[in-house]
C-alpha angles and dihedrals in degrees: 000000000000125000115269115261110262114255088210121074111252137183120209109237104163139025124192117185124189116185129181123198127187121206128188108217127217089237094061096258127109134228120213114190129193121194128185130185130181115195129174121211090219137043111279128198113227124180085250093056139283119318110208120231110272096023114111121252089194124025107163134156134190124191118197116188115205139178127234092276091054096254115153110239103165138013131192121178124181137176118208096173124028137164092230109042111202092032116044095049094052096074098072097100091056088070090072085081085084091070108114096024124117119230095222100038108078090307094152093051092050092048090054091049096047102033108021123123115351093352089079148010113282093221099046090043090051092055092053089069088069096050098088093057093039089055093048091049088048091055096043108117093359101083132041110250109253096209123141114237112273096023114122116246109264094237096057111106094011098101141023095263095046094054104138089221093055138091095254093059092041089055102040105022102028092159088065097042116121118188113230114258113246116237111266094018 
């Protein structure tokens, strides 16, 4: 269902787009790419000069290559448009600090520790937070689930719909459904 149309007149002044794409590679690895753009609908005066309407202030991409177990094996970060040329786009190599991490084992904490603050670019680092779910969505339906018999699927109890006490799990994963305990029972 779309948002209701605003009753108050508005004017678009800024558009931020963040896009994630997952690629299955011929060598068995996977590339997860995150791309961010920030664009103003009007000319904007920056300390480094005027950025014309429609031209990106930020245009940055990070590619993280992972194996089937979601281990990071390669990283490339590039910045094609930045507000401070000569400064912003030099941080890309720092993102190689992610190599060796696992996207689903405290990845976000490790990113903050290794690339938080001045150790990284705010915008590239922000995009990294979405990589774990982008990777899992990329894998969905593409790889057979390597789960020992009797082990609960990883996605159960990790979001509202996948609550093992709820109707979605009852319908689609009845073997993992657990009725809610009544108060005082």
